[in-house]
N, C-alpha and C positions, 0 to 999 in steps of 0.2 A: 505494500499500499504506499502511496506517496506520501511524504510528509512536506510540510512547509516548514522552512527555518531561515534564519538569517546568516548572511555572510558578508564580511568587509573584504578583505583580500583573498581570503579562502577560508575553508571551514576548519575549526579545530574541536576535537571531540572534548566536550566538557558539560556539566551540568549546572541547571539553574539553582543559584542559592534558595534554601527553602523559604527564607523570611523576605524575599526580595518581592516587590509589587510588579517588577518588569520582568519578562515583558507582558503587556496586557494581553488578553485573548489567548492565553496559553494553551486553551483547549483545542486551538486550530491544528496545532502540532501533535495531537493525539498522545500516545506515550512516547514518542520520540524525546531524546535527550537534546536539551538545548544548552549552548554556551552560557556561562554568567552573564548577565546582562550589562555589566560596565567593562569598558576597556581603556586602556592608555597605551599608545604605541609612539614609536619613533621611526621617521621616514627619512632615507637620503635618496635623492632623486636627480638624475642627470639627464640633459636632452640636447640633442643636436639638430636643428632644422633651418629651412630656408623661410625668410619672409618675403613679401611682397610689398610694395609701397603703395599705400592707400591714398596719402596726399604727401606733397613734397614742396616746400617755398623757401628758396634760397633767395636772400635779399642782396644781390650784387649785380651792378648795373651792367646789362648787356648778356647775362646768363640766363637762357631759357631751357629747360628740360621739357620738351613737348611729350616725350613718352618715357613714363619711369619704369616700364618694363624692360629698358636696357640696363637699369642698374641691379646687380647682384646683391642680395643681403642675406647674411648667414647670422645665426645666432646660437650661441651655448650657454646653457644654465648649469648651476649645481644648486641644490635646493635641499635644505634640512628644515624638518618640523618635527614638532610634537601634536600628536593626533588624540583626541579624546572623544570616545563612542558611547552610544547607548542604544541598546534593543527596544525600542517602544512596543513592537508587535512581533510575533514569530516570523514575520516576512518583511520587517521595514527595520534598517538600521539607521541612525543619523550621526552626524560626527561634524566636530569643528577642529580646524588646524591652525597652528600658529607657527611661524618660522622665520627663516632668514634664506635668502637667495642672492646669489652672485650672477649676473647676466653680462656677457660679452657680445656685443652686436658689432657687425661689420658692414657698412655700406660702401660699396665699390663704385665711385664715381667716374672710374676709368673710361665708361661708355658714353659720358656727356660730351655731345657735340662742342668742339674746341671754340669756335665763334671767336678767333682772334685773341683768346687768353694768352698770357706771355709764358704760362707752363702748364702742362697736362695736370689735371686732377687725379689724386690717387684715391687711398681708401681713407673712409672717415671711421675711425673706431669709436664706439660709445660704450664704455665699460661703467656698470652700474653695480649697486647693492642694495638691499633694504629689506623691509619687513613685509611678510606676506601672511595675509590670514584669509581664512576661507570656510565655507560651510558645505554640506552635502549630504546624499542620503544614499542607500543601497537597498533594492529590492531583490529578493531571491526566492527561488522555489526549488525544490529537490527531491531525491528518493535516496535510498540506503547507499548507493554508489556513484552519484552523480549529482550535479548541481547547475543551475544556470541564474545568472545575476545581471543587473544592471545598476552600475554607480554613476551619480551625477553631481559633479563639485564645481562650486563657483568660487574663484578667487579675486582677491585685489591686492596689489603690490604698491608700495610706497617707496619708488627706488629714489637713491642719493647718488651723487656723484657729480661731474663737471658740469650737467646740464639738468633742466628740470625735466624729470621723467616720471611716467608712471605705466602700469600694465594691468589689464582685466583679462580674465580668461574663464572659459566654460569648457569642461571636460565631460565625456561620457564614455563609458567603458562598459561595453557588453561582454560577458564571459560565459564559456560553457566548459565544465570540468568534470573529473572523476575523483573518487575519494578511496583510497586503499590504506587501511589501517591508519598510522600517523601521517602518511602523505596524501596531499592533494596537489593535483596539476590542473591546468586550465590553458585553453586558447581563446582568443577573442581579439578585440580591436580597442583602438582609442580614437575618438573623435574630439579634436582639439580646435577650439575657436579663441583666438588671443589677439589682442589689440594692444600695442606698445606705443606710447606717446613720449618724443624727445622734443625740447625745445633749448636754444641757446645761441651761442656763437663758437664757431670753430677756426682756429688760426691756421690759414694755409700760407706757407711760405711765398712770398712773392706776391700775395694778393691779400694778407691783412686778415682781419677778424671779418668773418662772414655769418651774419645771423641766419638761423635756420629754423624751421619747424616740420618735424616729419611724423607722420603716422603710420606705423606698420602693422601689419596683419598676417595671420597664419598663411602660409602658402599651400601646404599640404597637409589638409584637414584630418585624413585617416592614416593610420599606420596600423599593422598587425602586432599582436602581442603573444607571448607565451610566457606561463610562469609556473612556480612551484612552491608549496607551503610545506613545512615540517613542523609538527606539534610536539614539543619536547615533554609536555605534561598536559593535564586538562586545562592548565591556564596559560602556559606560556608556547609562543610559536614564532618562527620566523620565515619571511617570505622573500622570494627575488622574482622579478618580472623584467622581461626584456622585450622592447618593442624595435619593430624593423621594418622597413620598407623605405619611403623617401623620406619619412622622418624616423630617427632612432632615440630611443631612452632606455634607461635602467632604472629600477626601483627595489631598493632594499628596506624591508619593513621587519620591524620586531613588535611584538604585541603581547600585553599582559591583560589577562580579564580577571575581574573579581566580582 
């Protein structure tokens, strides 16, 4: 008989604390064992991706960029956060994250028509770091040996650095996986919609300080994911996920439930 249960990154065998009110509607899970309702975790996340330019404004006389698609933009991030979660229902987990992110973005201006400029334009590096916070939820259903889930996360980042920068993102992660003793594995995908904004002035040798305003967005919205989880006990587990395709990422997570 199918059972309904909650999963965050993967399922870990555990039992609900007898004196806990959560999750609500426990009867929906029948006689299935459910994990303890509260969780705390640590995430370490890296990603390499291409951006496309949504808008770009260079305040330099005679410099016109009619087609921003000729400009290549790459982005690398390293992200660390603490995640707290709770199972409200046997099919719904909600969570909040708070952490730090370092972002390295490079805008390649070599494709800009020269238009009589005294020197060719090169690459514009935008290195930032800041605080990221977010909220999300996971819906899941499964059986004795399998599960299917969908996680949705919204994040907002206040970036510091040489420019005025910020970033917002929406991520959705469908997964389908198997359960075998202490091991859980899955395949799936990640949809990512990010908008990153930078404004300020960049100094280009021979041209001086050039004010700019650029809005970047995700170029490749989907990639494929594969992951595995190992449960050390009924409360502690560790997960690793790798994303590949036009965008790549790695995710390492440690989780403790109580």
